[in-house]
OpenMM code with the backbone's topology and positions (N, CA, C; nanometers):
from openmm import Vec3, app, unit

residues = "MET GLY ALA VAL THR VAL LYS HIS MET ALA ILE PRO ASP VAL VAL LEU LEU THR LYS ALA ASP CYS HIS LEU CYS THR GLU ALA ARG SER ALA VAL GLU ARG VAL THR GLN ALA LEU GLY LEU GLY TRP THR GLU GLN SER ILE ASP GLY ASP PRO GLN LEU GLN GLU ARG TYR ALA GLU GLU ILE PRO VAL VAL LEU VAL ASN GLY ILE GLN ARG ASP PHE TRP LYS ILE ASP GLU ASP ARG LEU THR ARG THR LEU LYS LYS ALA LEU ALA GLY".split()
positions = [
    Vec3(-3.5171, 5.8214, -2.5880),
    Vec3(-3.6472, 5.8676, -2.5443),
    Vec3(-3.6369, 5.9371, -2.4102),
    Vec3(-3.7182, 6.0372, -2.3934),
    Vec3(-3.7195, 6.1087, -2.2661),
    Vec3(-3.7952, 6.0344, -2.1580),
    Vec3(-3.7731, 6.0749, -2.0350),
    Vec3(-3.8417, 6.0124, -1.9240),
    Vec3(-3.9893, 6.0493, -1.9259),
    Vec3(-4.0719, 5.9564, -1.8881),
    Vec3(-4.2147, 5.9811, -1.8807),
    Vec3(-4.2551, 5.9889, -1.7332),
    Vec3(-4.3216, 6.0935, -1.6993),
    Vec3(-4.3685, 6.1082, -1.5621),
    Vec3(-4.5127, 6.0646, -1.5578),
    Vec3(-4.5443, 5.9733, -1.4698),
    Vec3(-4.6799, 5.9279, -1.4547),
    Vec3(-4.7282, 5.9700, -1.3160),
    Vec3(-4.8379, 6.0390, -1.3154),
    Vec3(-4.8969, 6.0806, -1.1881),
    Vec3(-4.9929, 5.9710, -1.1450),
    Vec3(-4.9673, 5.9138, -1.0298),
    Vec3(-5.0533, 5.8083, -0.9764),
    Vec3(-5.1662, 5.8717, -0.8976),
    Vec3(-5.2876, 5.8344, -0.9323),
    Vec3(-5.4009, 5.8876, -0.8572),
    Vec3(-5.4092, 5.8108, -0.7251),
    Vec3(-5.4303, 5.8825, -0.6195),
    Vec3(-5.4486, 5.8216, -0.4893),
    Vec3(-5.5942, 5.7760, -0.4814),
    Vec3(-5.6156, 5.6511, -0.4470),
    Vec3(-5.7506, 5.5998, -0.4346),
    Vec3(-5.8004, 5.6324, -0.2942),
    Vec3(-5.9060, 5.7123, -0.2835),
    Vec3(-5.9537, 5.7498, -0.1507),
    Vec3(-6.0105, 5.6306, -0.0747),
    Vec3(-5.9887, 5.6295, 0.0552),
    Vec3(-6.0426, 5.5265, 0.1431),
    Vec3(-6.1756, 5.5794, 0.1951),
    Vec3(-6.2834, 5.5165, 0.1537),
    Vec3(-6.4184, 5.5597, 0.1890),
    Vec3(-6.4772, 5.4583, 0.2877),
    Vec3(-6.5108, 5.5085, 0.4072),
    Vec3(-6.5663, 5.4196, 0.5106),
    Vec3(-6.6980, 5.4804, 0.5605),
    Vec3(-6.7994, 5.3971, 0.5649),
    Vec3(-6.9300, 5.4376, 0.6212),
    Vec3(-6.9435, 5.3746, 0.7580),
    Vec3(-6.9535, 5.4567, 0.8608),
    Vec3(-6.9733, 5.4083, 0.9975),
    Vec3(-7.1241, 5.3994, 1.0229),
    Vec3(-7.1661, 5.2815, 1.0718),
    Vec3(-7.3090, 5.2570, 1.0931),
    Vec3(-7.3283, 5.1928, 1.2302),
    Vec3(-7.4545, 5.1706, 1.2644),
    Vec3(-7.4913, 5.0922, 1.3823),
    Vec3(-7.6207, 5.0176, 1.3521),
    Vec3(-7.6515, 4.9229, 1.4351),
    Vec3(-7.7709, 4.8425, 1.4154),
    Vec3(-7.8993, 4.9244, 1.4336),
    Vec3(-8.0049, 4.8815, 1.3672),
    Vec3(-8.1359, 4.9488, 1.3774),
    Vec3(-8.1309, 5.0966, 1.3498),
    Vec3(-8.0673, 5.1329, 1.2402),
    Vec3(-8.0453, 5.2726, 1.2030),
    Vec3(-8.1034, 5.2964, 1.0660),
    Vec3(-8.2212, 5.3624, 1.0613),
    Vec3(-8.2834, 5.3861, 0.9285),
    Vec3(-8.2010, 5.4812, 0.8425),
    Vec3(-8.1329, 5.5757, 0.9039),
    Vec3(-8.0505, 5.6654, 0.8262),
    Vec3(-7.9319, 5.5920, 0.7636),
    Vec3(-7.8875, 5.4861, 0.8304),
    Vec3(-7.7732, 5.4075, 0.7763),
    Vec3(-7.8135, 5.3394, 0.6470),
    Vec3(-7.9364, 5.2930, 0.6380),
    Vec3(-7.9856, 5.2297, 0.5138),
    Vec3(-7.9802, 5.3289, 0.4000),
    Vec3(-8.0277, 5.4490, 0.4236),
    Vec3(-8.0237, 5.5561, 0.3201),
    Vec3(-7.8790, 5.5924, 0.2861),
    Vec3(-7.7937, 5.5970, 0.3862),
    Vec3(-7.6545, 5.6334, 0.3640),
    Vec3(-7.5812, 5.5258, 0.2822),
    Vec3(-7.6096, 5.4007, 0.3069),
    Vec3(-7.5498, 5.2913, 0.2272),
    Vec3(-7.5810, 5.3145, 0.0789),
    Vec3(-7.7048, 5.3411, 0.0500),
    Vec3(-7.7467, 5.3610, -0.0891),
    Vec3(-7.6759, 5.4823, -0.1511),
    Vec3(-7.6668, 5.5900, -0.0760),
    Vec3(-7.6005, 5.7112, -0.1259),
    Vec3(-7.4548, 5.6889, -0.1524),
    Vec3(-7.3859, 5.6262, -0.0577),
    Vec3(-7.2408, 5.6001, -0.0748),
    Vec3(-7.2195, 5.5047, -0.1920),
    Vec3(-7.3032, 5.4046, -0.2064),
    Vec3(-7.2904, 5.3104, -0.3143),
    Vec3(-7.3083, 5.3800, -0.4502),
    Vec3(-7.4097, 5.4663, -0.4613),
    Vec3(-7.4320, 5.5374, -0.5874),
    Vec3(-7.3107, 5.6227, -0.6251),
    Vec3(-7.2604, 5.6990, -0.5285),
    Vec3(-7.1514, 5.7905, -0.5585),
    Vec3(-7.0221, 5.7138, -0.5910),
    Vec3(-6.9868, 5.6165, -0.5100),
    Vec3(-6.8623, 5.5455, -0.5348),
    Vec3(-6.8729, 5.4613, -0.6626),
    Vec3(-6.9843, 5.4040, -0.6905),
    Vec3(-6.9994, 5.3248, -0.8110),
    Vec3(-6.9847, 5.4136, -0.9361),
    Vec3(-7.0423, 5.5327, -0.9304),
    Vec3(-7.0322, 5.6255, -1.0445),
    Vec3(-6.8871, 5.6654, -1.0698),
    Vec3(-6.8049, 5.6665, -0.9662),
    Vec3(-6.6622, 5.7057, -0.9805),
    Vec3(-6.5715, 5.5844, -0.9917),
    Vec3(-6.6293, 5.4646, -0.9914),
    Vec3(-6.5457, 5.3458, -1.0024),
    Vec3(-6.4642, 5.3149, -0.8787),
    Vec3(-6.5153, 5.3522, -0.7620),
    Vec3(-6.4447, 5.3332, -0.6378),
    Vec3(-6.5146, 5.2289, -0.5518),
    Vec3(-6.4393, 5.1759, -0.4593),
    Vec3(-6.4957, 5.0875, -0.3592),
    Vec3(-6.5163, 5.1605, -0.2284),
    Vec3(-6.5793, 5.0965, -0.1356),
    Vec3(-6.5978, 5.1545, -0.0020),
    Vec3(-6.6193, 5.0401, 0.0952),
    Vec3(-6.6040, 5.0709, 0.2241),
    Vec3(-6.6288, 4.9725, 0.3265),
    Vec3(-6.7271, 5.0269, 0.4294),
    Vec3(-6.7882, 4.9347, 0.5000),
    Vec3(-6.8801, 4.9739, 0.6088),
    Vec3(-6.8229, 4.9179, 0.7391),
    Vec3(-6.8304, 4.9975, 0.8432),
    Vec3(-6.7826, 4.9544, 0.9747),
    Vec3(-6.8886, 4.9906, 1.0768),
    Vec3(-6.9305, 4.8946, 1.1532),
    Vec3(-7.0268, 4.9180, 1.2605),
    Vec3(-6.9541, 4.9707, 1.3837),
    Vec3(-7.0187, 5.0654, 1.4506),
    Vec3(-6.9611, 5.1143, 1.5760),
    Vec3(-7.0051, 5.0267, 1.6921),
    Vec3(-7.1036, 4.9376, 1.6688),
    Vec3(-7.1482, 4.8466, 1.7751),
    Vec3(-7.0312, 4.7621, 1.8218),
    Vec3(-7.0121, 4.7554, 1.9509),
    Vec3(-6.9058, 4.6744, 2.0054),
    Vec3(-6.7692, 4.7399, 2.0082),
    Vec3(-6.7616, 4.8661, 1.9628),
    Vec3(-6.6338, 4.9389, 1.9660),
    Vec3(-6.6528, 5.0641, 2.0516),
    Vec3(-6.6165, 5.0560, 2.1790),
    Vec3(-6.6404, 5.1686, 2.2708),
    Vec3(-6.5836, 5.3022, 2.2254),
    Vec3(-6.4663, 5.3006, 2.1616),
    Vec3(-6.4080, 5.4278, 2.1145),
    Vec3(-6.4882, 5.4900, 2.0046),
    Vec3(-6.5322, 5.4095, 1.9061),
    Vec3(-6.6143, 5.4611, 1.7992),
    Vec3(-6.7508, 5.5024, 1.8524),
    Vec3(-6.8065, 5.4287, 1.9437),
    Vec3(-6.9373, 5.4637, 2.0003),
    Vec3(-6.9296, 5.5974, 2.0721),
    Vec3(-6.8252, 5.6176, 2.1483),
    Vec3(-6.8100, 5.7457, 2.2202),
    Vec3(-6.7923, 5.8611, 2.1244),
    Vec3(-6.7131, 5.8419, 2.0202),
    Vec3(-6.6846, 5.9516, 1.9264),
    Vec3(-6.8012, 5.9835, 1.8326),
    Vec3(-6.8720, 5.8803, 1.7821),
    Vec3(-6.9678, 5.9021, 1.6764),
    Vec3(-7.1142, 5.8676, 1.7099),
    Vec3(-7.1433, 5.8300, 1.8332),
    Vec3(-7.2764, 5.7770, 1.8681),
    Vec3(-7.3914, 5.8694, 1.8254),
    Vec3(-7.3737, 5.9988, 1.8387),
    Vec3(-7.4834, 6.0925, 1.8075),
    Vec3(-7.4839, 6.1367, 1.6623),
    Vec3(-7.3903, 6.0899, 1.5821),
    Vec3(-7.3764, 6.1405, 1.4439),
    Vec3(-7.3968, 6.0317, 1.3393),
    Vec3(-7.4225, 5.9100, 1.3779),
    Vec3(-7.4309, 5.7957, 1.2839),
    Vec3(-7.5489, 5.8153, 1.1896),
    Vec3(-7.5347, 5.7852, 1.0648),
    Vec3(-7.4165, 5.7346, 0.9946),
    Vec3(-7.3163, 5.8467, 0.9666),
    Vec3(-7.1914, 5.8045, 0.9538),
    Vec3(-7.0817, 5.8973, 0.9264),
    Vec3(-7.0033, 5.8456, 0.8079),
    Vec3(-6.9682, 5.9389, 0.7163),
    Vec3(-6.8794, 5.9023, 0.6047),
    Vec3(-6.7420, 5.9592, 0.6336),
    Vec3(-6.6420, 5.8700, 0.6286),
    Vec3(-6.5030, 5.9121, 0.6415),
    Vec3(-6.4347, 5.8939, 0.5074),
    Vec3(-6.3588, 5.9950, 0.4663),
    Vec3(-6.2779, 5.9835, 0.3449),
    Vec3(-6.1330, 6.0060, 0.3887),
    Vec3(-6.0519, 5.9027, 0.3698),
    Vec3(-5.9125, 5.9065, 0.4130),
    Vec3(-5.9028, 5.9415, 0.5614),
    Vec3(-5.9969, 5.8871, 0.6405),
    Vec3(-5.9929, 5.9047, 0.7843),
    Vec3(-6.0512, 6.0328, 0.8365),
    Vec3(-6.0990, 6.1185, 0.7461),
    Vec3(-6.1517, 6.2483, 0.7859),
    Vec3(-6.3041, 6.2456, 0.7710),
    Vec3(-6.3751, 6.2874, 0.8773),
    Vec3(-6.5227, 6.2897, 0.8705),
    Vec3(-6.5660, 6.3923, 0.7693),
    Vec3(-6.6468, 6.3472, 0.6733),
    Vec3(-6.6924, 6.4354, 0.5656),
    Vec3(-6.8414, 6.4624, 0.5697),
    Vec3(-6.9193, 6.3753, 0.6292),
    Vec3(-7.0628, 6.3960, 0.6356),
    Vec3(-7.1197, 6.3048, 0.7441),
    Vec3(-7.2395, 6.3387, 0.7909),
    Vec3(-7.3078, 6.2540, 0.8880),
    Vec3(-7.4565, 6.2753, 0.8790),
    Vec3(-7.5336, 6.1860, 0.9406),
    Vec3(-7.6807, 6.1806, 0.9368),
    Vec3(-7.7328, 6.1585, 0.7977),
    Vec3(-7.7493, 6.2628, 0.7187),
    Vec3(-7.7955, 6.2484, 0.5817),
    Vec3(-7.6804, 6.2795, 0.4899),
    Vec3(-7.6461, 6.1838, 0.4065),
    Vec3(-7.5269, 6.2005, 0.3188),
    Vec3(-7.5629, 6.2844, 0.1984),
    Vec3(-7.4865, 6.3914, 0.1786),
    Vec3(-7.5059, 6.4794, 0.0609),
    Vec3(-7.4220, 6.4213, -0.0525),
    Vec3(-7.4928, 6.3621, -0.1499),
    Vec3(-7.4252, 6.2934, -0.2588),
    Vec3(-7.3405, 6.3870, -0.3436),
    Vec3(-7.3875, 6.5086, -0.3663),
    Vec3(-7.3090, 6.6047, -0.4456),
    Vec3(-7.1803, 6.6409, -0.3725),
    Vec3(-7.1875, 6.6668, -0.2437),
    Vec3(-7.0703, 6.7000, -0.1674),
    Vec3(-6.9713, 6.5838, -0.1641),
    Vec3(-7.0240, 6.4620, -0.1448),
    Vec3(-6.9365, 6.3437, -0.1423),
    Vec3(-6.8689, 6.3254, -0.2773),
    Vec3(-6.9412, 6.3477, -0.3838),
    Vec3(-6.8828, 6.3357, -0.5185),
    Vec3(-6.7677, 6.4359, -0.5352),
    Vec3(-6.7926, 6.5615, -0.4957),
    Vec3(-6.6862, 6.6626, -0.5062),
    Vec3(-6.5650, 6.6280, -0.4228),
    Vec3(-6.5913, 6.5796, -0.3004),
    Vec3(-6.4810, 6.5404, -0.2119),
    Vec3(-6.3970, 6.4299, -0.2721),
    Vec3(-6.4644, 6.3285, -0.3274),
    Vec3(-6.3906, 6.2154, -0.3842),
    Vec3(-6.3184, 6.2544, -0.5128),
    Vec3(-6.3784, 6.3386, -0.5928),
    Vec3(-6.3111, 6.3840, -0.7162),
    Vec3(-6.1842, 6.4634, -0.6818),
    Vec3(-6.1962, 6.5445, -0.5762),
    Vec3(-6.0787, 6.6227, -0.5320),
    Vec3(-5.9717, 6.5288, -0.4821),
    Vec3(-6.0092, 6.4258, -0.4053),
    Vec3(-5.9129, 6.3307, -0.3537),
    Vec3(-5.8475, 6.2539, -0.4679),
    Vec3(-5.9239, 6.2195, -0.5682),
    Vec3(-5.8691, 6.1476, -0.6842),
    Vec3(-5.7688, 6.2336, -0.7623),
    Vec3(-5.7968, 6.3630, -0.7688),
    Vec3(-5.7102, 6.4539, -0.8452),
    Vec3(-5.5780, 6.4777, -0.7720),
    Vec3(-5.5760, 6.4467, -0.6408),
    Vec3(-5.4506, 6.4644, -0.5645),
    Vec3(-5.4405, 6.6032, -0.5213),
] * unit.nanometer
topology = app.Topology()
chain = topology.addChain("A")
for resn in residues:
    res = topology.addResidue(resn, chain)
    for name in ("N", "CA", "C"):
        topology.addAtom(name, app.Element.getBySymbol(name[0]), res)
C-alpha cells in the first residue's frame, strides 16, 4: 500500500479580551459563541482588568477578538468576518 498523507487542520486559538462593566463585551461574547459553535470550535475569554500590559494595549478597543494572537476585530464583532477568518485558519 502507498503512503497516505493526512493534512492536519490547525485549530485556531480564539480569545475574547473583555473588561468589567462593558456592554459591548456582552454582545461580543454572544457573537463569538455563535460563530465558534457553528464551526465546532472553542474559545476563551480573558479580562484585561488587573493586567497593566493588556490595559495599556487594548483599553480603548475592548472588546477585542484575537485569532492565533492576532487582533481581528474590536468594539462590535463582525460575525461574517470572524467566520471567514476562522475558516481560513482552519484551511491552513
